[in-house]
C-alpha positions as CSV (number, residue, x, y, z in Angstrom):
1,M,-88.7,33.7,39.9
2,P,-88.0,36.0,37.0
3,T,-86.7,34.1,34.0
4,F,-85.3,35.6,30.8
5,S,-83.3,34.7,27.8
6,L,-81.4,36.7,25.2
7,E,-79.8,35.8,22.0
8,R,-76.8,37.2,20.1
9,T,-75.1,36.3,16.8
10,A,-71.3,36.9,16.8
11,P,-68.9,36.8,13.9
12,L,-66.7,34.3,15.8
13,P,-66.1,30.6,15.5
14,L,-67.8,28.5,18.2
15,D,-64.7,27.8,20.2
16,E,-63.8,31.6,20.4
17,A,-67.3,32.6,21.4
18,W,-67.3,29.9,24.1
19,R,-63.9,31.0,25.4
20,R,-65.0,34.6,25.7
21,L,-68.2,33.8,27.5
22,T,-66.8,31.2,29.9
23,D,-63.7,33.1,30.9
24,W,-65.2,34.0,34.3
25,P,-62.8,36.7,35.4
26,R,-63.6,38.6,32.1
27,H,-67.2,39.0,33.3
28,A,-65.9,41.5,35.8
29,D,-64.8,43.7,32.9
30,A,-68.3,43.5,31.4
31,V,-70.6,43.8,34.4
32,P,-70.3,47.2,36.2
33,L,-69.2,47.2,39.9
34,T,-68.5,43.4,39.8
35,R,-65.5,41.3,40.8
36,I,-65.2,37.6,40.0
37,R,-63.4,35.1,42.1
38,V,-63.0,31.5,40.9
39,L,-62.8,29.3,44.0
40,T,-61.6,26.1,42.4
41,P,-58.4,25.4,40.4
42,P,-58.6,25.5,36.5
43,P,-59.7,24.4,34.1
44,T,-63.4,25.0,34.3
45,R,-65.4,21.8,34.5
46,E,-68.4,20.5,36.3
47,G,-67.9,21.3,40.0
48,T,-66.1,24.6,39.3
49,R,-67.3,27.2,41.9
50,L,-67.1,31.0,41.6
51,V,-68.4,34.1,43.3
52,A,-69.5,37.3,41.5
53,R,-69.5,40.1,44.1
54,S,-71.4,43.2,42.9
55,G,-71.8,46.5,44.6
56,V,-69.8,49.2,46.4
57,G,-68.4,49.2,49.9
58,P,-70.7,47.5,52.4
59,L,-73.5,47.4,49.8
60,T,-72.6,44.3,48.0
61,L,-74.3,41.0,46.9
62,D,-72.5,37.8,46.4
63,D,-73.7,35.5,43.5
64,V,-72.3,32.1,44.4
65,M,-72.3,29.7,41.5
66,E,-71.4,26.2,40.6
67,V,-70.9,24.8,37.1
68,T,-73.2,21.8,36.9
69,V,-73.1,21.2,33.1
70,W,-69.9,21.7,31.1
71,H,-70.1,20.6,27.5
72,P,-67.7,22.8,25.4
73,P,-68.3,22.9,21.6
74,A,-66.5,20.1,19.7
75,G,-66.5,18.9,16.2
76,G,-68.6,21.7,14.9
77,E,-71.3,21.0,17.5
78,G,-72.4,23.6,20.0
79,G,-71.7,23.8,23.7
80,L,-73.7,24.3,26.9
81,C,-72.7,25.5,30.3
82,R,-75.1,25.6,33.3
83,L,-74.4,27.4,36.5
84,E,-76.5,26.8,39.6
85,K,-76.8,29.9,41.9
86,R,-76.2,28.7,45.4
87,G,-75.9,31.9,47.4
88,R,-77.8,32.9,50.5
89,L,-79.4,35.8,48.7
90,I,-79.2,35.1,45.0
91,Q,-80.6,31.9,43.8
92,G,-81.6,30.3,40.5
93,W,-79.5,29.2,37.5
94,A,-77.9,30.5,34.3
95,E,-77.2,28.7,31.0
96,I,-74.8,29.8,28.3
97,E,-75.3,28.0,25.0
98,V,-73.2,28.5,21.9
99,R,-74.3,26.9,18.6
100,P,-73.5,27.2,15.0
101,G,-75.0,30.3,13.4
102,P,-75.4,31.5,9.8
103,G,-72.3,32.1,7.7
104,G,-69.8,30.4,10.1
105,R,-70.9,32.7,12.9
106,S,-71.9,31.7,16.4
107,R,-75.3,31.9,17.9
108,V,-75.4,32.5,21.6
109,V,-78.3,31.9,23.9
110,W,-78.1,33.1,27.5
111,R,-80.9,32.0,29.8
112,E,-81.3,32.8,33.4
113,E,-83.6,32.3,36.3
114,L,-82.9,34.7,39.1
115,R,-84.4,35.2,42.5
116,V,-83.2,37.5,45.2
117,R,-84.3,36.1,48.6
118,F,-86.5,38.4,50.8
119,L,-87.3,40.6,47.8
120,P,-91.1,40.5,47.3
121,R,-92.4,39.0,44.1
122,A,-93.8,42.4,43.2
123,F,-90.3,43.3,42.1
124,D,-89.9,40.3,39.7
125,G,-90.6,42.6,36.7
126,V,-87.9,45.0,37.8
127,V,-85.4,42.2,38.4
128,E,-86.1,40.7,35.0
129,H,-85.8,44.0,33.2
130,T,-82.6,45.0,35.0
131,S,-81.1,41.5,34.5
132,R,-81.9,41.4,30.8
133,L,-80.3,44.9,30.4
134,V,-77.1,44.1,32.4
135,F,-76.5,40.6,31.1
136,G,-77.3,41.7,27.5
137,R,-74.7,44.4,27.7
138,A,-72.3,42.0,29.3
139,A,-72.8,39.4,26.5
140,N,-72.2,42.1,23.9
141,R,-69.0,43.3,25.6
142,L,-67.7,39.7,26.1
143,L,-68.3,38.8,22.5
144,R,-66.7,42.0,21.1
145,R,-63.5,42.0,23.1
146,P,-60.8,39.3,22.6
């Protein structure tokens, strides 16, 4: 399975960086051709389920996820969210970590392991490169916009 991580430093307090990165519907604004539907009532917590549907018309993929770790930042300490990908086609996990950075900023680490079922392993490099590009841009947009 392709695994990647990316890091960003944002001029935001921990709580604000966390809020922007874990406001699931906002991800639809940051990832092209994607809609997000949260399947469980708020607030987000362990057990929260959501679906990211990406594509156009009949050419769509559903990324079904469940929050399995939910530790928001508190008392100046960082936070960690882990999502398990539980779809028929897209599997793996994602972690979003927010921790104190230099000068009162936030340091964000986004890690992901992604597998598309039935896609030969020969495409792992393409999946990793594309994912790093898409999710890196998404993280940038989410952290820039209030």
